[in-house]
C-alpha positions as CSV (number, residue, x, y, z in Angstrom):
1,G,-42.5,106.0,-33.1
2,G,-40.3,109.0,-33.3
3,Y,-37.9,111.1,-31.3
4,A,-38.2,111.2,-27.5
5,G,-40.6,113.9,-26.4
6,G,-43.4,112.9,-28.8
7,N,-46.7,112.2,-27.1
8,A,-48.6,110.4,-29.8
9,W,-49.2,107.6,-27.5
10,S,-51.2,109.7,-25.1
11,A,-52.7,112.4,-27.3
12,N,-55.4,112.0,-30.0
13,S,-53.2,113.7,-32.6
14,T,-51.9,112.8,-36.0
15,N,-48.4,114.0,-35.2
16,G,-45.9,114.0,-32.3
17,E,-46.2,117.7,-31.6
18,G,-42.7,118.5,-32.7
19,G,-41.4,115.0,-32.7
20,Y,-41.6,112.3,-35.3
21,S,-44.1,110.1,-33.4
22,F,-47.2,109.5,-35.5
23,L,-50.5,107.7,-35.0
24,D,-53.4,107.8,-37.6
25,P,-56.7,107.2,-35.8
26,S,-58.7,106.7,-39.0
27,R,-56.6,103.8,-40.0
28,T,-56.4,102.1,-36.6
29,I,-58.7,100.4,-34.2
30,P,-58.2,102.2,-30.9
31,S,-59.0,99.1,-28.8
32,M,-56.4,97.1,-30.7
33,S,-53.7,99.7,-31.0
34,E,-50.9,100.3,-28.4
35,A,-48.7,103.4,-28.1
36,R,-46.1,104.1,-25.5
37,S,-43.7,106.9,-24.9
38,G,-40.5,106.4,-26.8
39,Y,-37.2,105.9,-24.9
40,H,-34.8,105.7,-27.9
41,A,-32.9,108.9,-28.7
42,G,-33.3,109.0,-32.4
43,P,-35.3,107.4,-35.1
44,G,-37.2,104.2,-34.2
45,S,-39.5,101.7,-36.0
46,L,-43.1,100.8,-36.1
47,L,-44.6,97.3,-36.5
48,V,-47.8,97.3,-38.4
49,I,-49.8,94.0,-38.5
50,P,-52.8,94.2,-40.9
51,A,-56.1,92.4,-40.3
52,I,-56.5,89.3,-42.4
53,P,-59.6,87.1,-43.3
54,G,-60.0,83.7,-42.0
55,C,-59.4,82.3,-38.5
56,G,-63.1,81.4,-38.2
57,C,-64.1,85.0,-37.9
58,N,-67.4,86.3,-39.4
59,Y,-65.6,89.4,-40.8
60,R,-61.9,89.9,-40.3
61,C,-59.1,88.3,-38.2
62,L,-56.5,90.5,-36.5
63,A,-53.1,89.1,-35.5
64,L,-52.0,90.3,-32.1
65,D,-48.2,89.6,-32.6
66,A,-45.8,89.3,-35.3
67,R,-45.9,85.6,-35.3
68,R,-49.7,85.6,-35.4
69,S,-49.8,83.3,-32.5
70,Q,-52.7,85.3,-31.0
71,V,-55.6,86.5,-33.1
72,A,-58.8,88.4,-32.4
73,C,-61.9,88.8,-34.5
74,I,-63.1,92.3,-35.5
75,C,-66.3,93.7,-37.1
76,P,-67.1,96.5,-39.5
77,K,-68.4,99.9,-38.5
78,D,-71.9,99.8,-36.8
79,W,-71.4,96.2,-36.0
80,K,-70.2,94.5,-32.8
81,L,-68.7,91.2,-31.9
82,D,-71.0,88.7,-30.3
83,S,-70.3,86.8,-27.2
84,D,-68.9,83.9,-29.1
85,G,-66.0,86.2,-30.2
86,K,-66.5,85.4,-33.9
87,T,-70.0,86.5,-35.0
88,C,-70.8,90.2,-35.9
89,I,-74.2,91.6,-35.0
90,L,-75.7,95.0,-36.0
91,L,-75.7,97.7,-33.4
92,D,-79.2,98.9,-32.3
93,A,-81.1,96.9,-35.0
94,P,-84.6,98.5,-35.6
95,D,-87.6,96.5,-34.7
96,T,-89.8,97.9,-37.5
97,F,-89.6,97.5,-41.3
98,S,-88.0,100.2,-43.4
99,D,-90.1,102.9,-44.9
100,W,-90.1,101.6,-48.5
101,L,-91.2,98.2,-47.3
102,I,-94.1,99.8,-45.4
103,V,-95.2,101.7,-48.6
104,I,-95.1,98.5,-50.6
105,L,-97.2,96.6,-48.1
106,F,-99.7,99.5,-48.0
107,L,-100.1,99.6,-51.7
108,M,-100.6,95.9,-51.8
109,L,-103.3,96.1,-49.2
110,V,-105.1,98.9,-51.0
111,S,-105.0,96.9,-54.3
112,L,-106.5,93.9,-52.6
113,M,-109.3,96.0,-51.1
114,I,-110.1,97.5,-54.5
115,A,-110.1,94.1,-56.2
116,F,-112.4,92.7,-53.4
117,G,-114.8,95.6,-53.8
118,F,-114.9,95.1,-57.6
119,V,-115.7,91.5,-57.2
120,C,-118.4,92.3,-54.7
121,V,-120.0,94.8,-57.1
122,L,-120.0,92.3,-60.0
123,L,-121.6,89.6,-57.8
124,Y,-124.2,92.1,-56.6
125,N,-125.1,93.2,-60.1
126,R,-125.4,89.5,-61.2
127,Y,-127.7,88.9,-58.2
128,Q,-129.8,91.9,-59.0
129,H,-130.2,90.9,-62.7
130,R,-131.2,87.4,-61.6
131,T,-133.7,88.7,-59.0
132,V,-135.3,91.0,-61.6
133,G,-135.5,88.2,-64.1
134,L,-137.2,85.9,-61.5
135,V,-139.7,88.7,-60.6
136,R,-140.4,89.4,-64.2
137,R,-141.1,85.8,-65.0
138,K,-143.3,85.5,-61.9
139,M,-145.2,88.6,-63.0
140,I,-145.8,87.3,-66.5
141,S,-146.9,83.9,-65.2
142,S,-149.1,85.4,-62.5
143,A,-152.8,85.1,-63.3
144,D,-153.8,88.4,-61.7
145,L,-151.3,90.5,-63.8
146,Q,-152.2,89.4,-67.3
147,L,-152.3,92.9,-68.7
148,N,-155.2,93.8,-66.4
149,R,-157.4,92.2,-69.1
150,L,-155.9,94.4,-71.8
151,P,-155.5,92.5,-75.1
152,V,-152.0,91.5,-76.1
153,A,-150.7,93.2,-79.2
154,S,-151.1,91.2,-82.4
155,N,-147.4,91.1,-83.3
156,N,-144.0,90.3,-81.8
157,M,-142.8,93.9,-82.2
158,L,-139.2,93.1,-83.1
159,T,-138.4,96.7,-83.4
160,E,-134.7,97.3,-84.1
161,Y,-133.4,100.1,-81.8
162,N,-130.4,102.3,-82.3
163,P,-130.4,105.3,-80.0
164,N,-129.2,108.0,-82.4
165,Y,-131.2,110.8,-81.0
166,E,-130.7,113.3,-78.3
167,F,-132.8,116.4,-77.8
168,A,-131.0,119.8,-77.8
169,G,-127.7,118.0,-77.2
170,V,-128.9,116.5,-73.8
171,T,-129.2,112.8,-73.1
172,Y,-132.4,111.9,-71.1
173,T,-133.2,108.8,-69.1
174,L,-136.2,107.2,-67.4
175,K,-135.7,109.3,-64.3
176,D,-136.4,112.4,-66.4
177,L,-140.0,111.3,-67.1
178,K,-142.9,112.3,-64.9
179,D,-144.2,109.3,-63.0
180,I,-148.0,109.0,-62.6
181,P,-149.3,106.8,-59.8
182,R,-151.3,104.0,-61.3
183,N,-154.2,104.6,-58.8
184,Q,-154.7,108.1,-60.2
185,L,-155.4,106.7,-63.7
186,Q,-158.5,105.0,-64.8
187,L,-159.0,103.5,-68.3
188,Q,-162.4,103.7,-69.9
189,K,-162.6,102.4,-73.4
190,A,-160.3,101.4,-76.3
191,L,-159.7,104.0,-79.0
192,G,-157.7,101.8,-81.3
193,Q,-154.6,99.8,-81.9
194,G,-151.3,101.6,-81.6
195,A,-147.8,100.7,-82.7
196,F,-147.1,98.7,-79.5
197,G,-150.6,97.9,-78.1
198,E,-154.0,99.2,-77.5
199,V,-154.7,103.0,-77.1
200,Y,-157.3,103.8,-74.4
201,Q,-159.3,106.7,-73.4
202,G,-159.0,107.3,-69.7
203,F,-159.2,109.8,-66.8
204,Y,-156.4,111.2,-64.8
205,R,-156.6,112.8,-61.3
206,Q,-153.6,115.0,-60.7
207,R,-153.8,114.5,-57.0
208,S,-155.3,111.6,-55.1
209,G,-158.8,112.5,-53.9
210,D,-159.4,115.2,-56.5
211,A,-162.9,115.4,-57.8
212,V,-161.8,116.8,-61.2
213,E,-160.6,114.3,-63.7
214,M,-158.6,115.1,-66.9
215,P,-159.5,113.1,-70.0
216,V,-156.4,111.5,-71.4
217,A,-155.2,109.1,-74.1
218,V,-153.2,106.1,-72.7
219,K,-150.8,104.2,-74.9
220,T,-150.2,100.7,-73.5
221,L,-147.3,98.2,-73.7
222,P,-148.3,94.6,-72.8
223,A,-146.2,92.6,-70.4
224,L,-145.4,90.0,-73.0
225,S,-143.6,92.4,-75.2
226,T,-139.9,92.0,-76.2
227,H,-137.1,93.9,-74.7
228,E,-136.7,95.8,-78.0
229,A,-140.3,96.9,-77.8
230,E,-139.9,98.1,-74.3
231,V,-136.9,100.2,-75.2
232,D,-138.8,101.6,-78.2
233,F,-141.7,102.4,-76.0
234,L,-139.4,104.2,-73.5
235,M,-137.7,106.0,-76.4
236,E,-141.1,107.3,-77.6
237,A,-141.9,108.6,-74.1
238,L,-138.6,110.3,-73.8
239,I,-139.0,112.0,-77.2
240,M,-142.5,113.3,-76.5
241,S,-141.6,114.5,-73.0
242,K,-139.1,116.9,-74.4
243,F,-141.6,118.7,-76.8
244,N,-143.4,121.8,-75.6
245,H,-145.3,123.3,-78.5
246,P,-149.0,124.0,-79.2
247,N,-148.9,122.0,-82.4
248,I,-147.4,118.8,-80.9
249,V,-149.4,116.4,-78.7
250,H,-148.7,117.2,-75.0
251,F,-147.0,114.6,-73.0
252,I,-148.4,114.1,-69.4
253,G,-146.4,111.3,-67.9
254,V,-145.8,107.5,-67.7
255,C,-146.7,104.5,-65.5
256,F,-143.6,102.3,-65.8
257,D,-143.7,100.7,-62.3
258,K,-145.2,97.5,-63.6
259,H,-146.9,95.9,-66.6
260,P,-148.8,97.0,-68.6
261,R,-146.7,100.1,-69.1
262,F,-148.5,103.3,-69.9
263,I,-147.7,106.6,-71.8
264,V,-150.3,109.2,-70.8
265,L,-151.0,111.9,-73.4
266,E,-153.6,114.7,-73.8
267,L,-156.8,113.5,-75.4
268,L,-157.8,115.2,-78.6
269,A,-161.5,115.0,-79.2
270,G,-161.3,115.8,-82.9
271,G,-159.7,112.5,-84.0
272,D,-157.1,112.1,-86.7
273,L,-156.8,114.5,-89.6
274,K,-157.2,111.9,-92.3
275,N,-160.7,110.8,-91.1
276,F,-161.7,114.4,-90.5
277,L,-160.9,115.4,-94.0
278,R,-162.8,112.4,-95.4
279,E,-165.9,113.1,-93.3
280,S,-165.8,116.7,-94.4
281,R,-165.8,116.1,-98.1
282,P,-168.5,118.1,-99.9
283,K,-171.3,116.1,-101.5
284,P,-173.6,117.1,-104.4
285,D,-176.4,117.5,-102.0
286,K,-174.4,118.9,-99.1
287,S,-171.6,121.4,-99.0
288,S,-168.7,121.0,-96.7
289,S,-168.3,123.1,-93.6
290,L,-164.7,123.6,-94.6
291,T,-163.3,126.3,-96.8
292,M,-160.0,126.7,-98.6
293,K,-159.0,129.0,-95.7
294,D,-159.6,126.2,-93.2
295,L,-157.4,123.8,-95.3
296,I,-154.6,126.3,-95.4
297,M,-154.8,126.9,-91.6
298,I,-154.7,123.1,-91.0
299,A,-151.5,123.0,-93.2
300,I,-150.0,125.9,-91.3
301,D,-150.7,124.2,-87.9
302,V,-148.8,121.1,-89.0
303,A,-146.0,123.2,-90.5
304,K,-145.6,125.1,-87.2
305,G,-145.1,121.8,-85.4
306,C,-142.6,120.6,-88.0
307,N,-140.7,123.9,-87.9
308,Y,-140.4,123.5,-84.1
309,M,-138.9,120.0,-84.5
310,E,-136.6,121.2,-87.3
311,E,-135.3,124.1,-85.1
312,N,-134.5,121.5,-82.4
313,R,-132.8,119.3,-85.0
314,F,-135.3,116.5,-84.7
315,I,-136.7,114.3,-87.5
316,H,-140.2,112.8,-87.2
317,R,-139.9,110.5,-90.2
318,D,-143.6,109.8,-90.5
319,I,-145.4,113.1,-91.2
320,A,-148.8,112.1,-92.6
321,A,-152.5,113.0,-92.1
322,R,-153.1,109.9,-90.1
323,N,-150.5,111.0,-87.6
324,C,-152.1,114.4,-86.9
325,L,-154.8,114.9,-84.4
326,L,-157.4,117.7,-83.9
327,T,-158.5,119.3,-80.7
328,T,-162.1,119.6,-82.1
329,K,-163.9,119.1,-85.4
330,G,-165.6,122.4,-85.1
331,P,-164.4,126.0,-85.5
332,G,-161.3,126.9,-83.5
333,R,-159.7,123.5,-84.2
334,V,-156.0,123.1,-83.7
335,V,-154.0,120.4,-85.4
336,K,-151.2,118.7,-83.5
337,I,-148.5,116.2,-84.6
338,A,-148.6,112.8,-82.9
339,D,-147.2,109.3,-83.1
340,F,-143.4,109.5,-82.7
341,G,-143.1,105.7,-83.1
342,M,-140.7,106.0,-86.0
343,S,-138.6,108.8,-84.6
344,R,-135.5,106.8,-84.3
345,D,-132.9,105.0,-86.5
346,I,-135.2,102.7,-88.4
347,Y,-132.4,101.4,-90.7
348,R,-130.4,99.0,-88.7
349,S,-130.8,96.1,-91.1
350,D,-131.8,98.1,-94.2
351,Y,-135.4,98.1,-93.1
352,Y,-137.7,98.8,-90.2
353,R,-139.2,95.7,-88.7
354,K,-142.2,95.1,-86.5
355,G,-143.4,91.6,-85.9
356,G,-141.0,90.4,-88.6
357,R,-142.7,92.5,-91.3
358,A,-141.1,95.5,-92.9
359,M,-143.2,98.6,-92.5
360,L,-142.2,101.8,-94.2
361,P,-144.5,104.7,-95.3
362,I,-143.1,104.5,-98.8
363,K,-145.7,106.9,-100.3
364,W,-144.6,109.6,-97.9
365,M,-140.9,109.0,-98.3
366,P,-138.3,110.7,-100.6
367,P,-136.1,108.6,-102.8
368,E,-133.0,109.0,-100.7
369,A,-134.9,107.6,-97.7
370,F,-136.3,104.4,-99.2
371,L,-133.2,103.7,-101.3
372,D,-130.3,104.6,-99.1
373,G,-131.8,105.0,-95.6
374,I,-130.8,108.7,-95.5
375,F,-133.0,110.7,-93.2
376,T,-132.6,114.5,-92.6
377,A,-134.9,117.4,-91.9
378,K,-135.6,117.5,-95.6
379,T,-137.1,114.0,-95.3
380,D,-139.9,115.5,-93.3
381,V,-140.2,118.3,-95.9
382,W,-141.0,115.8,-98.6
383,S,-143.5,114.0,-96.3
384,F,-145.1,117.4,-95.6
385,G,-145.6,117.9,-99.3
386,V,-147.5,114.6,-99.5
387,L,-149.5,115.6,-96.4
388,L,-150.4,118.9,-98.1
389,W,-151.6,116.9,-101.0
390,E,-153.8,114.8,-98.6
391,I,-155.3,118.0,-97.2
392,L,-156.1,119.5,-100.6
393,S,-157.5,116.2,-101.8
394,M,-159.7,115.9,-98.7
395,G,-158.0,112.8,-97.4
396,Y,-157.4,110.7,-100.5
397,M,-154.7,108.1,-100.5
398,P,-151.6,109.3,-102.3
399,Y,-150.8,107.3,-105.4
400,T,-154.1,105.4,-105.1
401,G,-154.0,102.4,-107.4
402,C,-150.3,101.9,-107.1
403,A,-148.4,99.5,-104.9
404,N,-145.4,100.7,-103.0
405,R,-143.1,99.0,-105.5
406,Q,-144.6,101.0,-108.3
407,V,-144.5,104.2,-106.3
408,M,-140.8,103.7,-105.8
409,Q,-140.3,103.3,-109.6
410,L,-142.5,106.3,-110.3
411,V,-140.8,108.6,-107.8
412,T,-137.2,107.6,-108.8
413,S,-138.0,108.2,-112.5
414,G,-139.2,111.7,-111.7
415,G,-143.0,111.1,-111.4
416,R,-144.9,113.2,-109.0
417,L,-148.5,113.4,-107.8
418,E,-150.8,115.6,-109.9
419,P,-152.5,118.5,-108.2
420,P,-155.8,117.6,-106.6
421,T,-159.0,118.9,-108.2
422,N,-159.4,122.7,-107.8
423,C,-156.0,122.9,-106.1
424,P,-154.7,126.5,-106.3
425,G,-151.5,126.8,-108.3
426,P,-149.4,128.5,-105.5
427,I,-150.2,125.6,-103.1
428,Y,-149.3,123.0,-105.6
429,G,-146.1,124.9,-106.2
430,I,-145.3,124.4,-102.5
431,M,-145.9,120.7,-103.0
432,T,-143.6,120.3,-105.9
433,Q,-140.9,122.3,-104.1
434,C,-141.1,119.9,-101.2
435,W,-140.7,117.0,-103.8
436,H,-137.5,118.4,-105.3
437,P,-135.1,115.4,-106.1
438,D,-132.2,117.3,-104.5
439,P,-132.8,117.5,-100.7
440,D,-130.8,120.7,-100.5
441,Q,-133.1,122.4,-102.9
442,R,-136.2,121.7,-100.8
443,P,-137.4,124.6,-98.7
444,N,-137.2,124.5,-94.9
445,F,-140.3,124.7,-92.8
446,K,-139.7,128.4,-92.0
447,L,-139.9,129.2,-95.7
448,I,-142.9,126.8,-96.1
449,L,-144.7,128.7,-93.3
450,E,-144.0,132.0,-95.0
451,R,-145.4,130.7,-98.4
452,L,-148.5,129.2,-96.8
453,G,-149.0,132.5,-95.1
454,Y,-149.0,134.3,-98.5
455,C,-151.5,131.7,-99.8
456,G,-153.8,132.4,-96.8
457,Q,-153.9,136.1,-97.9
458,D,-154.3,135.6,-101.6
459,P,-157.9,136.2,-102.7
460,D,-157.5,134.0,-105.7
461,V,-156.4,131.1,-103.6
462,L,-159.0,131.6,-100.9
463,K,-161.9,131.7,-103.4
464,A,-161.0,128.3,-104.9
465,A,-163.8,125.7,-104.4
466,L,-163.3,122.3,-102.8
467,P,-163.8,119.2,-105.0
468,V,-167.2,117.6,-104.8
469,F,-167.5,113.8,-104.3
470,N,-170.3,111.6,-105.4
471,R,-169.7,108.8,-103.0
472,A,-169.0,108.2,-99.3
473,P,-165.4,108.0,-98.1
474,S,-163.9,104.6,-99.0
475,Q,-162.3,102.4,-96.4
476,E,-158.8,102.8,-97.9
477,K,-155.9,101.7,-95.9
478,D,-152.3,102.9,-95.9
479,V,-150.6,99.8,-97.3
480,T,-146.9,99.8,-96.8
481,I,-144.1,98.1,-98.5
482,M,-143.3,94.5,-97.6
483,R,-139.7,93.4,-97.6
484,P,-139.3,89.6,-97.3
485,G,-136.5,87.9,-95.5
486,S,-135.0,86.9,-98.8
487,H,-134.1,89.6,-101.3
488,D,-134.6,87.4,-104.3
489,H,-137.8,89.1,-105.4
490,C,-136.8,92.7,-104.3
491,I,-136.7,95.3,-106.9
492,E,-133.4,97.0,-107.6
493,V,-133.6,100.8,-108.2
494,S,-130.7,103.0,-109.1
495,K,-129.3,104.9,-106.2
496,A,-127.8,107.7,-108.3
497,A,-129.3,111.0,-107.3
498,A,-128.8,112.2,-110.9
499,D,-131.5,109.8,-112.1
500,Y,-134.2,111.6,-110.1
501,L,-136.0,113.9,-112.5
502,I,-137.4,117.2,-111.6
503,P,-141.3,117.4,-111.4
504,T,-143.1,118.7,-114.4
505,S,-143.4,122.4,-114.2
506,L,-146.8,124.0,-113.5
507,G,-149.0,125.1,-116.4
508,P,-150.7,128.4,-116.7
509,N,-154.1,127.0,-115.7
510,T,-153.2,125.1,-112.6
511,I,-156.0,126.7,-110.5
512,G,-158.2,123.9,-111.7
513,S,-156.1,120.9,-112.7
514,T,-153.3,121.0,-115.2
515,S,-153.8,117.5,-116.4
516,S,-155.6,116.4,-119.6
517,V,-157.1,113.7,-117.5
518,D,-159.7,116.1,-116.1
519,R,-160.9,116.7,-119.7
520,L,-161.5,112.9,-120.1
521,I,-163.2,112.3,-116.8
522,P,-166.7,113.5,-116.0
523,D,-167.1,116.3,-113.4
524,N,-167.5,115.3,-109.8
525,S,-165.6,112.0,-110.4
526,D,-162.9,111.0,-108.0
527,S,-161.2,108.8,-110.6
528,W,-158.5,111.5,-111.0
529,E,-156.9,110.1,-107.9
530,T,-155.2,107.3,-109.9
531,S,-153.4,109.6,-112.3
532,F,-149.9,111.0,-111.9
533,V,-147.5,113.4,-113.5
534,I,-145.1,111.2,-115.6
535,P,-142.2,113.0,-117.2
536,H,-142.0,113.1,-121.0
537,S,-145.2,111.0,-121.3
538,K,-148.1,112.0,-123.5
539,S,-150.4,109.3,-122.3
540,T,-153.4,110.3,-120.2
541,Q,-153.8,106.8,-118.7
542,P,-152.9,106.2,-115.1
543,L,-149.7,104.3,-114.4
544,L,-150.5,100.6,-114.6
545,P,-148.3,97.8,-113.4
546,E,-146.6,95.8,-116.1
547,P,-146.7,92.0,-115.7
548,E,-143.1,91.7,-114.7
549,Y,-143.5,94.3,-112.0
550,I,-146.6,93.0,-110.4
551,D,-145.8,92.5,-106.7
552,E,-147.3,89.3,-105.6
553,V,-147.1,90.2,-102.0
554,T,-149.9,92.8,-102.5
555,T,-152.3,90.0,-103.2
556,S,-151.2,87.7,-100.5
557,S,-152.9,88.1,-97.1
558,A,-149.8,86.5,-95.5
559,S,-147.6,89.3,-96.5
560,T,-149.9,92.3,-96.4
561,A,-149.5,94.8,-93.6
562,E,-151.4,98.0,-92.8
563,W,-149.8,101.1,-91.5
564,V,-151.7,101.8,-88.3
565,S,-151.4,105.2,-86.7
């Protein structure tokens, strides 16, 4: 509306270009609006009819006259009226899903694929385990694979395993071991019984068809062994494979493809140190081929191997003469440390079990080891002190005449082994330092090597004579402590470190023997081996068991075990 002359009806404008005519396109529907040129001279009027709901329309209903006798349906923006005149439909509706819906569907599909793959892996692993179990049972029951006629070990080998050890901070697995083809290995004869099974002498060809054969020692694990024994056997192989030292037995490889499993080591012709010392004892009618210098060099060889393990933060836990081997019995011999069967956490259930029987080298262990199960590098230092005593006594059993229970009482009360006959004072001083009740006060192997080197250059030490023995070597065995399943009869010893007494100090005449026992026993007698240094005691009698402390298991064949190297 407006004055004449306005052209709002024909121009897309918000004003009448000088007149009063007005039309707002943003508030009107062009198809439903009507504008004509005005013919009134002066102000006019404008009839506005708003859209209303209802009338059967899907969106809004628009009255076409003032009386609303005619109506039309309208739709919102981006929508259009369908052919029925009432329904609104979307203009140009897309045929595909929106982006967010596509992303959701994609993520769901990926999740389903991952879940499916995980289930497949689980099923495959279960299938593999089942297949391996069937094959293993078949191998065990097969007549042609019964250990290749190797005898089965005499115990169940229920060795508790706790993998506490890594070497030089690196974890090793079976794939790190050198595999030896079984057809390049030939077993010859049995050398003895090991911790897991028979130990055999054999020959190894480094390449198929080689004429040259290397003599080797082969440790075996029978097929009927437990899973724990297999893990321990593998652990021993892993441990030995990481050592590279002239005073540690050289590891060659393994045969783990089937049973019986083999660990192949260098063969040392000299045998074990304990038997070598016994065989070399001087007799009244025959002097020994060994000298004090030879004994010191033997001790130095073992100390070098121990020092190497200590530098690599490794604990052997069973340093003893029985576990050391010689390259030869003649001059130029080299002593090497062997048998790493205890080089693991042996205190999972307070004691180390093999075949249901507790086996611990009590006579070579410090108090903190057999009381609290604490093993450190200083544990091997104590054991080395006992080994040094074995060397200077020419292979005698430490604490001979005492059961392990009595040895525990003796050591925790401060008692220590006496010096062997003719033991030089400086060497016995090294022993007592190794047996200090406080582990931190014991020397490390670097210091032990230094002190043994001084002894090897001391004329007074080197001129000391070896003890003379009147009888042949006995068939002593290294009896170990037995711990029954019930603790009703187990001895209770105080765990307080303050209760450990320091060994009796050396006397001025230690070059022979500081004990008054020697003055009561005829020369050339080996009865001295049953006497010990007992603190604050004036008695010259050996430590004898009191009735209440007699360990019945030492007389029972059902509960007696031998420590076998």
